[in-house]
All heavy atoms as a GROMACS GRO file, in nm:
protein
  613
    1GLU      N    1   0.085  -0.118   0.000
    1GLU     CA    2   0.000   0.000   0.000
    1GLU      C    3   0.089   0.124   0.000
    1GLU      O    4   0.188   0.131   0.072
    1GLU     CB    5  -0.089  -0.002   0.123
    1GLU     CG    6  -0.184   0.110   0.123
    1GLU     CD    7  -0.310   0.080   0.201
    1GLU    OE1    8  -0.351  -0.037   0.203
    1GLU    OE2    9  -0.362   0.173   0.260
    2PRO      N   10   0.054   0.225  -0.077
    2PRO     CA   11   0.135   0.347  -0.083
    2PRO      C   12   0.137   0.420   0.051
    2PRO      O   13   0.041   0.417   0.127
    2PRO     CB   14   0.065   0.433  -0.188
    2PRO     CG   15  -0.039   0.349  -0.252
    2PRO     CD   16  -0.059   0.229  -0.166
    3SER      N   17   0.249   0.485   0.077
    3SER     CA   18   0.263   0.562   0.200
    3SER      C   19   0.181   0.691   0.191
    3SER      O   20   0.177   0.754   0.085
    3SER     CB   21   0.411   0.597   0.223
    3SER     OG   22   0.422   0.686   0.331
    4PRO      N   23   0.121   0.735   0.300
    4PRO     CA   24   0.050   0.863   0.299
    4PRO      C   25   0.146   0.982   0.307
    4PRO      O   26   0.105   1.096   0.293
    4PRO     CB   27  -0.039   0.856   0.424
    4PRO     CG   28   0.036   0.766   0.516
    4PRO     CD   29   0.105   0.665   0.427
    5HIS      N   30   0.274   0.955   0.329
    5HIS     CA   31   0.373   1.060   0.343
    5HIS      C   32   0.449   1.079   0.213
    5HIS      O   33   0.491   0.983   0.149
    5HIS     CB   34   0.473   1.025   0.453
    5HIS     CG   35   0.407   0.993   0.583
    5HIS    ND1   36   0.352   1.089   0.663
    5HIS    CD2   37   0.383   0.875   0.643
    5HIS    CE1   38   0.298   1.033   0.769
    5HIS    NE2   39   0.315   0.903   0.760
    6ARG      N   40   0.467   1.204   0.173
    6ARG     CA   41   0.542   1.232   0.050
    6ARG      C   42   0.690   1.209   0.070
    6ARG      O   43   0.758   1.152  -0.015
    6ARG     CB   44   0.517   1.376   0.007
    6ARG     CG   45   0.575   1.404  -0.131
    6ARG     CD   46   0.557   1.549  -0.175
    6ARG     NE   47   0.688   1.588  -0.224
    6ARG     CZ   48   0.768   1.677  -0.170
    6ARG    NH1   49   0.730   1.743  -0.065
    6ARG    NH2   50   0.884   1.704  -0.221
    7VAL      N   51   0.744   1.254   0.183
    7VAL     CA   52   0.887   1.242   0.212
    7VAL      C   53   0.903   1.166   0.343
    7VAL      O   54   0.831   1.193   0.439
    7VAL     CB   55   0.952   1.382   0.223
    7VAL    CG1   56   1.099   1.369   0.256
    7VAL    CG2   57   0.934   1.461   0.094
    8LEU      N   58   0.997   1.072   0.344
    8LEU     CA   59   1.026   0.995   0.465
    8LEU      C   60   1.168   1.022   0.510
    8LEU      O   61   1.259   1.034   0.426
    8LEU     CB   62   1.009   0.845   0.437
    8LEU     CG   63   0.871   0.801   0.391
    8LEU    CD1   64   0.875   0.654   0.350
    8LEU    CD2   65   0.770   0.822   0.501
    9HIS      N   66   1.189   1.031   0.641
    9HIS     CA   67   1.321   1.058   0.699
    9HIS      C   68   1.351   0.955   0.807
    9HIS      O   69   1.260   0.910   0.876
    9HIS     CB   70   1.324   1.196   0.767
    9HIS     CG   71   1.295   1.308   0.675
    9HIS    ND1   72   1.393   1.376   0.610
    9HIS    CD2   73   1.179   1.367   0.640
    9HIS    CE1   74   1.339   1.472   0.537
    9HIS    NE2   75   1.208   1.468   0.554
   10TRP      N   76   1.478   0.924   0.824
   10TRP     CA   77   1.522   0.851   0.943
   10TRP      C   78   1.664   0.894   0.976
   10TRP      O   79   1.737   0.941   0.891
   10TRP     CB   80   1.507   0.700   0.932
   10TRP     CG   81   1.597   0.627   0.836
   10TRP    CD1   82   1.563   0.580   0.714
   10TRP    CD2   83   1.733   0.590   0.856
   10TRP    NE1   84   1.670   0.517   0.657
   10TRP    CE2   85   1.776   0.522   0.742
   10TRP    CE3   86   1.825   0.608   0.960
   10TRP    CZ2   87   1.905   0.472   0.728
   10TRP    CZ3   88   1.954   0.558   0.946
   10TRP    CH2   89   1.992   0.491   0.831
   11MET      N   90   1.696   0.876   1.103
   11MET     CA   91   1.829   0.912   1.150
   11MET      C   92   1.865   0.822   1.267
   11MET      O   93   1.782   0.797   1.354
   11MET     CB   94   1.832   1.058   1.192
   11MET     CG   95   1.968   1.110   1.224
   11MET     SD   96   1.961   1.291   1.237
   11MET     CE   97   2.132   1.325   1.252
   12LEU      N   98   1.989   0.774   1.268
   12LEU     CA   99   2.042   0.691   1.375
   12LEU      C  100   2.186   0.732   1.396
   12LEU      O  101   2.270   0.707   1.309
   12LEU     CB  102   2.032   0.543   1.339
   12LEU     CG  103   2.083   0.445   1.445
   12LEU    CD1  104   2.002   0.457   1.573
   12LEU    CD2  105   2.077   0.303   1.392
   13GLY      N  106   2.214   0.799   1.507
   13GLY     CA  107   2.348   0.852   1.529
   13GLY      C  108   2.379   0.956   1.423
   13GLY      O  109   2.303   1.049   1.403
   14LYS      N  110   2.487   0.936   1.352
   14LYS     CA  111   2.525   1.029   1.244
   14LYS      C  112   2.476   0.981   1.107
   14LYS      O  113   2.494   1.049   1.008
   14LYS     CB  114   2.675   1.049   1.243
   14LYS     CG  115   2.724   1.119   1.368
   14LYS     CD  116   2.870   1.150   1.362
   14LYS     CE  117   2.909   1.219   1.492
   14LYS     NZ  118   3.040   1.278   1.486
   15ARG      N  119   2.417   0.863   1.103
   15ARG     CA  120   2.364   0.810   0.977
   15ARG      C  121   2.221   0.860   0.958
   15ARG      O  122   2.145   0.867   1.054
   15ARG     CB  123   2.367   0.658   0.977
   15ARG     CG  124   2.506   0.603   0.991
   15ARG     CD  125   2.510   0.454   0.989
   15ARG     NE  126   2.406   0.398   1.074
   15ARG     CZ  127   2.371   0.271   1.076
   15ARG    NH1  128   2.430   0.185   0.999
   15ARG    NH2  129   2.276   0.228   1.157
   16TRP      N  130   2.189   0.893   0.833
   16TRP     CA  131   2.054   0.939   0.806
   16TRP      C  132   2.014   0.904   0.662
   16TRP      O  133   2.099   0.871   0.580
   16TRP     CB  134   2.039   1.089   0.830
   16TRP     CG  135   2.135   1.177   0.754
   16TRP    CD1  136   2.255   1.223   0.800
   16TRP    CD2  137   2.121   1.227   0.621
   16TRP    NE1  138   2.316   1.299   0.704
   16TRP    CE2  139   2.236   1.303   0.592
   16TRP    CE3  140   2.024   1.216   0.522
   16TRP    CZ2  141   2.255   1.369   0.471
   16TRP    CZ3  142   2.043   1.280   0.401
   16TRP    CH2  143   2.156   1.357   0.377
   17ALA      N  144   1.884   0.911   0.636
   17ALA     CA  145   1.831   0.888   0.503
   17ALA      C  146   1.706   0.972   0.483
   17ALA      O  147   1.636   1.004   0.578
   17ALA     CB  148   1.799   0.741   0.482
   18VAL      N  149   1.683   1.005   0.358
   18VAL     CA  150   1.560   1.074   0.319
   18VAL      C  151   1.514   1.013   0.187
   18VAL      O  152   1.595   0.985   0.099
   18VAL     CB  153   1.579   1.228   0.309
   18VAL    CG1  154   1.685   1.264   0.208
   18VAL    CG2  155   1.450   1.298   0.276
   19ARG      N  156   1.383   0.989   0.178
   19ARG     CA  157   1.326   0.934   0.056
   19ARG      C  158   1.215   1.026   0.008
   19ARG      O  159   1.129   1.069   0.086
   19ARG     CB  160   1.270   0.795   0.080
   19ARG     CG  161   1.207   0.740  -0.046
   19ARG     CD  162   1.155   0.602  -0.032
   19ARG     NE  163   1.089   0.565  -0.158
   19ARG     CZ  164   1.033   0.448  -0.176
   19ARG    NH1  165   1.035   0.357  -0.083
   19ARG    NH2  166   0.974   0.423  -0.291
   20ASP      N  167   1.220   1.056  -0.120
   20ASP     CA  168   1.118   1.136  -0.185
   20ASP      C  169   1.087   1.068  -0.318
   20ASP      O  170   1.170   1.070  -0.410
   20ASP     CB  171   1.166   1.278  -0.206
   20ASP     CG  172   1.058   1.369  -0.264
   20ASP    OD1  173   0.940   1.329  -0.266
   20ASP    OD2  174   1.091   1.481  -0.308
   21GLY      N  175   0.969   1.006  -0.326
   21GLY     CA  176   0.933   0.935  -0.448
   21GLY      C  177   1.028   0.819  -0.473
   21GLY      O  178   1.054   0.738  -0.385
   22LYS      N  179   1.083   0.814  -0.594
   22LYS     CA  180   1.171   0.705  -0.630
   22LYS      C  181   1.314   0.725  -0.581
   22LYS      O  182   1.396   0.634  -0.590
   22LYS     CB  183   1.171   0.684  -0.781
   22LYS     CG  184   1.241   0.793  -0.860
   22LYS     CD  185   1.245   0.757  -1.007
   22LYS     CE  186   1.337   0.849  -1.086
   22LYS     NZ  187   1.358   0.798  -1.221
   23TRP      N  188   1.346   0.841  -0.528
   23TRP     CA  189   1.483   0.873  -0.488
   23TRP      C  190   1.503   0.854  -0.338
   23TRP      O  191   1.419   0.894  -0.257
   23TRP     CB  192   1.518   1.018  -0.523
   23TRP     CG  193   1.518   1.041  -0.670
   23TRP    CD1  194   1.422   1.110  -0.740
   23TRP    CD2  195   1.614   0.997  -0.764
   23TRP    NE1  196   1.455   1.110  -0.872
   23TRP    CE2  197   1.572   1.041  -0.890
   23TRP    CE3  198   1.732   0.924  -0.754
   23TRP    CZ2  199   1.645   1.015  -1.006
   23TRP    CZ3  200   1.804   0.898  -0.869
   23TRP    CH2  201   1.760   0.943  -0.994
   24LYS      N  202   1.616   0.794  -0.303
   24LYS     CA  203   1.654   0.777  -0.163
   24LYS      C  204   1.800   0.818  -0.148
   24LYS      O  205   1.888   0.769  -0.219
   24LYS     CB  206   1.638   0.631  -0.121
   24LYS     CG  207   1.675   0.605   0.024
   24LYS     CD  208   1.652   0.459   0.057
   24LYS     CE  209   1.694   0.423   0.197
   24LYS     NZ  210   1.679   0.278   0.219
   25LEU      N  211   1.825   0.911  -0.055
   25LEU     CA  212   1.960   0.957  -0.025
   25LEU      C  213   1.996   0.910   0.115
   25LEU      O  214   1.922   0.932   0.210
   25LEU     CB  215   1.968   1.109  -0.032
   25LEU     CG  216   2.105   1.170  -0.008
   25LEU    CD1  217   2.203   1.132  -0.119
   25LEU    CD2  218   2.094   1.322   0.003
   26VAL      N  219   2.110   0.841   0.124
   26VAL     CA  220   2.158   0.787   0.252
   26VAL      C  221   2.295   0.846   0.280
   26VAL      O  222   2.379   0.856   0.190
   26VAL     CB  223   2.170   0.633   0.246
   26VAL    CG1  224   2.225   0.577   0.376
   26VAL    CG2  225   2.036   0.570   0.212
   27PHE      N  226   2.317   0.886   0.406
   27PHE     CA  227   2.449   0.927   0.448
   27PHE      C  228   2.499   0.831   0.555
   27PHE      O  229   2.438   0.816   0.660
   27PHE     CB  230   2.451   1.069   0.505
   27PHE     CG  231   2.588   1.106   0.557
   27PHE    CD1  232   2.688   1.140   0.470
   27PHE    CD2  233   2.615   1.102   0.692
   27PHE    CE1  234   2.815   1.171   0.517
   27PHE    CE2  235   2.741   1.132   0.741
   27PHE     CZ  236   2.841   1.167   0.652
   28ASP      N  237   2.609   0.764   0.523
   28ASP     CA  238   2.680   0.676   0.617
   28ASP      C  239   2.826   0.679   0.574
   28ASP      O  240   2.869   0.596   0.494
   28ASP     CB  241   2.623   0.535   0.612
   28ASP     CG  242   2.687   0.442   0.714
   28ASP    OD1  243   2.759   0.491   0.802
   28ASP    OD2  244   2.665   0.320   0.704
   29LYS      N  245   2.898   0.779   0.620
   29LYS     CA  246   3.037   0.809   0.581
   29LYS      C  247   3.045   0.880   0.447
   29LYS      O  248   3.134   0.961   0.426
   29LYS     CB  249   3.125   0.685   0.579
   29LYS     CG  250   3.136   0.617   0.714
   29LYS     CD  251   3.223   0.496   0.707
   29LYS     CE  252   3.220   0.424   0.840
   29LYS     NZ  253   3.284   0.295   0.834
   30GLU      N  254   2.956   0.850   0.353
   30GLU     CA  255   2.948   0.921   0.226
   30GLU      C  256   2.802   0.923   0.182
   30GLU      O  257   2.719   0.850   0.234
   30GLU     CB  258   3.035   0.857   0.118
   30GLU     CG  259   2.987   0.720   0.074
   30GLU     CD  260   3.071   0.662  -0.040
   30GLU    OE1  261   3.177   0.717  -0.071
   30GLU    OE2  262   3.028   0.562  -0.098
   31LEU      N  263   2.772   1.009   0.084
   31LEU     CA  264   2.636   1.016   0.033
   31LEU      C  265   2.614   0.909  -0.072
   31LEU      O  266   2.699   0.886  -0.159
   31LEU     CB  267   2.610   1.154  -0.028
   31LEU     CG  268   2.602   1.268   0.072
   31LEU    CD1  269   2.603   1.402   0.001
   31LEU    CD2  270   2.477   1.254   0.158
   32PHE      N  271   2.500   0.842  -0.062
   32PHE     CA  272   2.462   0.736  -0.156
   32PHE      C  273   2.322   0.767  -0.205
   32PHE      O  274   2.228   0.776  -0.125
   32PHE     CB  275   2.465   0.600  -0.087
   32PHE     CG  276   2.439   0.484  -0.178
   32PHE    CD1  277   2.544   0.413  -0.233
   32PHE    CD2  278   2.309   0.446  -0.210
   32PHE    CE1  279   2.522   0.305  -0.317
   32PHE    CE2  280   2.285   0.339  -0.295
   32PHE     CZ  281   2.392   0.268  -0.348
   33LEU      N  282   2.307   0.784  -0.336
   33LEU     CA  283   2.177   0.814  -0.397
   33LEU      C  284   2.131   0.693  -0.476
   33LEU      O  285   2.205   0.642  -0.561
   33LEU     CB  286   2.187   0.935  -0.489
   33LEU     CG  287   2.058   0.974  -0.561
   33LEU    CD1  288   1.954   1.026  -0.462
   33LEU    CD2  289   2.086   1.078  -0.668
   34ALA      N  290   2.009   0.649  -0.450
   34ALA     CA  291   1.953   0.535  -0.522
   34ALA      C  292   1.822   0.574  -0.590
   34ALA      O  293   1.743   0.652  -0.535
   34ALA     CB  294   1.927   0.419  -0.426
   35ASP      N  295   1.802   0.520  -0.709
   35ASP     CA  296   1.675   0.528  -0.780
   35ASP      C  297   1.604   0.396  -0.750
   35ASP      O  298   1.637   0.293  -0.807
   35ASP     CB  299   1.701   0.544  -0.930
   35ASP     CG  300   1.574   0.543  -1.014
   35ASP    OD1  301   1.467   0.501  -0.964
   35ASP    OD2  302   1.582   0.582  -1.132
   36LEU      N  303   1.509   0.399  -0.659
   36LEU     CA  304   1.445   0.276  -0.612
   36LEU      C  305   1.358   0.208  -0.715
   36LEU      O  306   1.332   0.088  -0.703
   36LEU     CB  307   1.366   0.305  -0.484
   36LEU     CG  308   1.451   0.354  -0.366
   36LEU    CD1  309   1.361   0.392  -0.249
   36LEU    CD2  310   1.552   0.250  -0.326
   37GLU      N  311   1.314   0.281  -0.817
   37GLU     CA  312   1.237   0.216  -0.924
   37GLU      C  313   1.329   0.134  -1.013
   37GLU      O  314   1.296   0.021  -1.049
   37GLU     CB  315   1.162   0.320  -1.007
   37GLU     CG  316   1.045   0.381  -0.935
   37GLU     CD  317   0.974   0.487  -1.017
   37GLU    OE1  318   1.013   0.514  -1.134
   37GLU    OE2  319   0.878   0.546  -0.964
   38ALA      N  320   1.442   0.190  -1.050
   38ALA     CA  321   1.536   0.122  -1.140
   38ALA      C  322   1.628   0.024  -1.066
   38ALA      O  323   1.676  -0.072  -1.126
   38ALA     CB  324   1.620   0.225  -1.216
   39ASP      N  325   1.651   0.050  -0.937
   39ASP     CA  326   1.748  -0.028  -0.860
   39ASP      C  327   1.693  -0.051  -0.718
   39ASP      O  328   1.743   0.008  -0.622
   39ASP     CB  329   1.881   0.048  -0.856
   39ASP     CG  330   1.990  -0.022  -0.777
   39ASP    OD1  331   1.981  -0.145  -0.756
   39ASP    OD2  332   2.085   0.047  -0.737
   40PRO      N  333   1.590  -0.135  -0.702
   40PRO     CA  334   1.531  -0.155  -0.570
   40PRO      C  335   1.626  -0.216  -0.468
   40PRO      O  336   1.605  -0.201  -0.348
   40PRO     CB  337   1.411  -0.246  -0.595
   40PRO     CG  338   1.436  -0.307  -0.728
   40PRO     CD  339   1.523  -0.213  -0.806
   41GLY      N  340   1.733  -0.280  -0.513
   41GLY     CA  341   1.832  -0.337  -0.422
   41GLY      C  342   1.937  -0.237  -0.378
   41GLY      O  343   2.025  -0.270  -0.298
   42GLU      N  344   1.927  -0.114  -0.427
   42GLU     CA  345   2.018  -0.004  -0.391
   42GLU      C  346   2.165  -0.045  -0.408
   42GLU      O  347   2.246  -0.031  -0.319
   42GLU     CB  348   1.991   0.044  -0.248
   42GLU     CG  349   1.849   0.092  -0.229
   42GLU     CD  350   1.819   0.133  -0.087
   42GLU    OE1  351   1.905   0.195  -0.022
   42GLU    OE2  352   1.708   0.103  -0.040
   43ARG      N  353   2.198  -0.091  -0.528
   43ARG     CA  354   2.335  -0.135  -0.557
   43ARG      C  355   2.420  -0.028  -0.624
   43ARG      O  356   2.541  -0.030  -0.614
   43ARG     CB  357   2.332  -0.260  -0.644
   43ARG     CG  358   2.265  -0.376  -0.576
   43ARG     CD  359   2.263  -0.498  -0.665
   43ARG     NE  360   2.177  -0.602  -0.614
   43ARG     CZ  361   2.215  -0.694  -0.526
   43ARG    NH1  362   2.336  -0.694  -0.479
   43ARG    NH2  363   2.130  -0.785  -0.486
   44MET      N  364   2.356   0.065  -0.697
   44MET     CA  365   2.430   0.166  -0.773
   44MET      C  366   2.417   0.303  -0.707
   44MET      O  367   2.306   0.350  -0.682
   44MET     CB  368   2.377   0.173  -0.916
   44MET     CG  369   2.404   0.047  -0.995
   44MET     SD  370   2.332   0.048  -1.161
   44MET     CE  371   2.356   0.212  -1.216
   45ASN      N  372   2.530   0.367  -0.680
   45ASN     CA  373   2.530   0.501  -0.623
   45ASN      C  374   2.526   0.602  -0.737
   45ASN      O  375   2.621   0.613  -0.815
   45ASN     CB  376   2.655   0.523  -0.538
   45ASN     CG  377   2.652   0.656  -0.466
   45ASN    OD1  378   2.563   0.738  -0.487
   45ASN    ND2  379   2.749   0.677  -0.379
   46LEU      N  380   2.418   0.677  -0.746
   46LEU     CA  381   2.396   0.773  -0.853
   46LEU      C  382   2.425   0.916  -0.810
   46LEU      O  383   2.393   1.011  -0.883
   46LEU     CB  384   2.253   0.762  -0.904
   46LEU     CG  385   2.212   0.624  -0.957
   46LEU    CD1  386   2.064   0.622  -0.991
   46LEU    CD2  387   2.297   0.585  -1.076
   47ALA      N  388   2.488   0.935  -0.695
   47ALA     CA  389   2.512   1.070  -0.642
   47ALA      C  390   2.593   1.156  -0.738
   47ALA      O  391   2.563   1.274  -0.756
   47ALA     CB  392   2.580   1.062  -0.505
   48GLN      N  393   2.694   1.100  -0.800
   48GLN     CA  394   2.778   1.176  -0.894
   48GLN      C  395   2.700   1.216  -1.019
   48GLN      O  396   2.724   1.321  -1.077
   48GLN     CB  397   2.900   1.092  -0.935
   48GLN     CG  398   2.992   1.059  -0.821
   48GLN     CD  399   3.089   1.172  -0.792
   48GLN    OE1  400   3.115   1.256  -0.877
   48GLN    NE2  401   3.143   1.173  -0.673
   49ASP      N  402   2.606   1.132  -1.060
   49ASP     CA  403   2.530   1.155  -1.182
   49ASP      C  404   2.415   1.254  -1.164
   49ASP      O  405   2.366   1.311  -1.262
   49ASP     CB  406   2.473   1.023  -1.236
   49ASP     CG  407   2.580   0.923  -1.271
   49ASP    OD1  408   2.692   0.964  -1.307
   49ASP    OD2  409   2.552   0.802  -1.262
   50HIS      N  410   2.368   1.272  -1.040
   50HIS     CA  411   2.251   1.357  -1.014
   50HIS      C  412   2.276   1.450  -0.895
   50HIS      O  413   2.206   1.443  -0.793
   50HIS     CB  414   2.129   1.269  -0.986
   50HIS     CG  415   2.091   1.181  -1.099
   50HIS    ND1  416   2.026   1.227  -1.212
   50HIS    CD2  417   2.111   1.048  -1.120
   50HIS    CE1  418   2.006   1.127  -1.296
   50HIS    NE2  419   2.058   1.017  -1.241
   51PRO      N  420   2.373   1.541  -0.907
   51PRO     CA  421   2.403   1.630  -0.793
   51PRO      C  422   2.287   1.720  -0.754
   51PRO      O  423   2.271   1.756  -0.637
   51PRO     CB  424   2.524   1.710  -0.841
   51PRO     CG  425   2.520   1.701  -0.990
   51PRO     CD  426   2.459   1.568  -1.022
   52GLU      N  427   2.200   1.754  -0.849
   52GLU     CA  428   2.086   1.840  -0.818
   52GLU      C  429   1.986   1.767  -0.729
   52GLU      O  430   1.925   1.828  -0.640
   52GLU     CB  431   2.019   1.891  -0.947
   52GLU     CG  432   1.942   1.787  -1.026
   52GLU     CD  433   2.025   1.684  -1.104
   52GLU    OE1  434   2.149   1.694  -1.111
   52GLU    OE2  435   1.963   1.590  -1.157
   53ILE      N  436   1.971   1.637  -0.747
   53ILE     CA  437   1.881   1.559  -0.663
   53ILE      C  438   1.943   1.542  -0.524
   53ILE      O  439   1.873   1.553  -0.423
   53ILE     CB  440   1.848   1.423  -0.728
   53ILE    CG1  441   1.769   1.448  -0.856
   53ILE    CG2  442   1.770   1.334  -0.633
   53ILE    CD1  443   1.750   1.328  -0.944
   54VAL      N  444   2.073   1.519  -0.519
   54VAL     CA  445   2.144   1.511  -0.391
   54VAL      C  446   2.123   1.641  -0.314
   54VAL      O  447   2.088   1.639  -0.195
   54VAL     CB  448   2.294   1.482  -0.411
   54VAL    CG1  449   2.371   1.500  -0.280
   54VAL    CG2  450   2.314   1.342  -0.467
   55ASP      N  451   2.141   1.755  -0.379
   55ASP     CA  452   2.125   1.884  -0.313
   55ASP      C  453   1.982   1.904  -0.262
   55ASP      O  454   1.961   1.951  -0.150
   55ASP     CB  455   2.161   1.998  -0.408
   55ASP     CG  456   2.310   2.006  -0.438
   55ASP    OD1  457   2.391   1.943  -0.364
   55ASP    OD2  458   2.346   2.074  -0.536
   56ARG      N  459   1.884   1.865  -0.344
   56ARG     CA  460   1.743   1.881  -0.303
   56ARG      C  461   1.709   1.793  -0.184
   56ARG      O  462   1.646   1.839  -0.086
   56ARG     CB  463   1.652   1.849  -0.422
   56ARG     CG  464   1.504   1.867  -0.391
   56ARG     CD  465   1.420   1.848  -0.515
   56ARG     NE  466   1.428   1.714  -0.572
   56ARG     CZ  467   1.362   1.608  -0.526
   56ARG    NH1  468   1.283   1.620  -0.419
   56ARG    NH2  469   1.374   1.491  -0.584
   57LEU      N  470   1.753   1.667  -0.187
   57LEU     CA  471   1.723   1.577  -0.077
   57LEU      C  472   1.799   1.614   0.050
   57LEU      O  473   1.746   1.603   0.160
   57LEU     CB  474   1.752   1.432  -0.117
   57LEU     CG  475   1.661   1.375  -0.227
   57LEU    CD1  476   1.702   1.233  -0.261
   57LEU    CD2  477   1.515   1.381  -0.188
   58ARG      N  478   1.923   1.661   0.034
   58ARG     CA  479   1.998   1.707   0.151
   58ARG      C  480   1.930   1.828   0.214
   58ARG      O  481   1.921   1.838   0.336
   58ARG     CB  482   2.142   1.741   0.113
   58ARG     CG  483   2.226   1.768   0.236
   58ARG     CD  484   2.362   1.824   0.204
   58ARG     NE  485   2.429   1.757   0.095
   58ARG     CZ  486   2.559   1.739   0.089
   58ARG    NH1  487   2.636   1.781   0.186
   58ARG    NH2  488   2.614   1.681  -0.016
   59ALA      N  489   1.878   1.918   0.132
   59ALA     CA  490   1.804   2.034   0.185
   59ALA      C  491   1.678   1.990   0.259
   59ALA      O  492   1.644   2.045   0.364
   59ALA     CB  493   1.770   2.131   0.072
   60LEU      N  494   1.607   1.889   0.206
   60LEU     CA  495   1.490   1.836   0.276
   60LEU      C  496   1.530   1.780   0.412
   60LEU      O  497   1.460   1.800   0.512
   60LEU     CB  498   1.424   1.726   0.194
   60LEU     CG  499   1.346   1.769   0.071
   60LEU    CD1  500   1.302   1.646  -0.009
   60LEU    CD2  501   1.227   1.854   0.109
   61HIS      N  502   1.643   1.711   0.417
   61HIS     CA  503   1.691   1.655   0.544
   61HIS      C  504   1.725   1.767   0.642
   61HIS      O  505   1.687   1.760   0.760
   61HIS     CB  506   1.814   1.566   0.520
   61HIS     CG  507   1.877   1.518   0.645
   61HIS    ND1  508   1.815   1.426   0.728
   61HIS    CD2  509   1.994   1.550   0.704
   61HIS    CE1  510   1.892   1.404   0.833
   61HIS    NE2  511   2.001   1.477   0.820
   62GLU      N  512   1.794   1.869   0.596
   62GLU     CA  513   1.831   1.980   0.685
   62GLU      C  514   1.708   2.053   0.737
   62GLU      O  515   1.703   2.091   0.854
   62GLU     CB  516   1.927   2.074   0.613
   62GLU     CG  517   2.063   2.010   0.590
   62GLU     CD  518   2.154   2.086   0.497
   62GLU    OE1  519   2.113   2.194   0.447
   62GLU    OE2  520   2.266   2.038   0.472
   63ASP      N  521   1.608   2.071   0.652
   63ASP     CA  522   1.481   2.133   0.696
   63ASP      C  523   1.414   2.046   0.802
   63ASP      O  524   1.362   2.097   0.902
   63ASP     CB  525   1.385   2.153   0.578
   63ASP     CG  526   1.430   2.261   0.482
   63ASP    OD1  527   1.520   2.340   0.517
   63ASP    OD2  528   1.376   2.264   0.370
   64TRP      N  529   1.413   1.915   0.780
   64TRP     CA  530   1.354   1.822   0.877
   64TRP      C  531   1.427   1.829   1.011
   64TRP      O  532   1.363   1.831   1.116
   64TRP     CB  533   1.359   1.681   0.818
   64TRP     CG  534   1.310   1.574   0.910
   64TRP    CD1  535   1.179   1.545   0.939
   64TRP    CD2  536   1.389   1.482   0.985
   64TRP    NE1  537   1.174   1.439   1.027
   64TRP    CE2  538   1.302   1.398   1.057
   64TRP    CE3  539   1.525   1.461   0.998
   64TRP    CZ2  540   1.346   1.297   1.140
   64TRP    CZ3  541   1.571   1.360   1.079
   64TRP    CH2  542   1.481   1.279   1.150
   65LEU      N  543   1.560   1.836   1.007
   65LEU     CA  544   1.637   1.847   1.131
   65LEU      C  545   1.600   1.973   1.208
   65LEU      O  546   1.585   1.969   1.331
   65LEU     CB  547   1.788   1.848   1.103
   65LEU     CG  548   1.854   1.716   1.077
   65LEU    CD1  549   2.001   1.737   1.043
   65LEU    CD2  550   1.838   1.622   1.193
   66ARG      N  551   1.585   2.085   1.138
   66ARG     CA  552   1.544   2.209   1.203
   66ARG      C  553   1.406   2.195   1.265
   66ARG      O  554   1.382   2.240   1.377
   66ARG     CB  555   1.548   2.325   1.104
   66ARG     CG  556   1.684   2.386   1.087
   66ARG     CD  557   1.680   2.516   1.010
   66ARG     NE  558   1.641   2.498   0.872
   66ARG     CZ  559   1.723   2.462   0.774
   66ARG    NH1  560   1.850   2.439   0.800
   66ARG    NH2  561   1.680   2.448   0.651
   67ASP      N  562   1.314   2.131   1.193
   67ASP     CA  563   1.178   2.111   1.246
   67ASP      C  564   1.179   2.024   1.371
   67ASP      O  565   1.108   2.052   1.468
   67ASP     CB  566   1.087   2.046   1.141
   67ASP     CG  567   1.052   2.140   1.026
   67ASP    OD1  568   1.075   2.262   1.038
   67ASP    OD2  569   1.002   2.090   0.924
   68VAL      N  570   1.260   1.919   1.371
   68VAL     CA  571   1.270   1.831   1.487
   68VAL      C  572   1.329   1.907   1.605
   68VAL      O  573   1.279   1.896   1.718
   68VAL     CB  574   1.354   1.706   1.454
   68VAL    CG1  575   1.388   1.627   1.579
   68VAL    CG2  576   1.280   1.618   1.353
   69ALA      N  577   1.433   1.984   1.582
   69ALA     CA  578   1.496   2.062   1.690
   69ALA      C  579   1.398   2.163   1.748
   69ALA      O  580   1.390   2.182   1.868
   69ALA     CB  581   1.621   2.131   1.637
   70THR      N  582   1.320   2.227   1.661
   70THR     CA  583   1.222   2.325   1.706
   70THR      C  584   1.112   2.258   1.788
   70THR      O  585   1.068   2.312   1.891
   70THR     CB  586   1.159   2.398   1.586
   70THR    OG1  587   1.264   2.464   1.512
   70THR    CG2  588   1.057   2.500   1.629
   71ALA      N  589   1.071   2.139   1.748
   71ALA     CA  590   0.965   2.067   1.820
   71ALA      C  591   1.011   2.026   1.959
   71ALA      O  592   0.929   2.013   2.051
   71ALA     CB  593   0.923   1.944   1.740
   72ARG      N  594   1.141   2.005   1.977
   72ARG     CA  595   1.194   1.965   2.109
   72ARG      C  596   1.207   2.082   2.205
   72ARG      O  597   1.223   2.062   2.324
   72ARG     CB  598   1.330   1.899   2.092
   72ARG     CG  599   1.321   1.765   2.028
   72ARG     CD  600   1.456   1.701   2.019
   72ARG     NE  601   1.446   1.570   1.957
   72ARG     CZ  602   1.548   1.494   1.927
   72ARG    NH1  603   1.670   1.538   1.950
   72ARG    NH2  604   1.530   1.377   1.871
   73GLU      N  605   1.204   2.204   2.153
   73GLU     CA  606   1.221   2.323   2.240
   73GLU      C  607   1.098   2.355   2.319
   73GLU      O  608   0.992   2.317   2.301
   73GLU     CB  609   1.261   2.444   2.154
   73GLU     CG  610   1.397   2.426   2.093
   73GLU     CD  611   1.433   2.541   2.001
   73GLU    OE1  612   1.348   2.627   1.971
   73GLU    OE2  613   1.548   2.545   1.957
   0.00000   0.00000   0.00000
């Protein structure tokens, strides 16, 4: 069943991920971008090929972090 959320986030320690549609960006020592429609096993890192998507997803993650920090105050 489709998720009711457009963007999904998770974070564990310094590792984090954000998913928006078919794109998933993971940070664990380096940035890893996957196209989940073309590569559901997340084997190919497309970060070098799609820097604009990396920038957009990283901005979504940073906005989410600010929202979480504000909610804790």
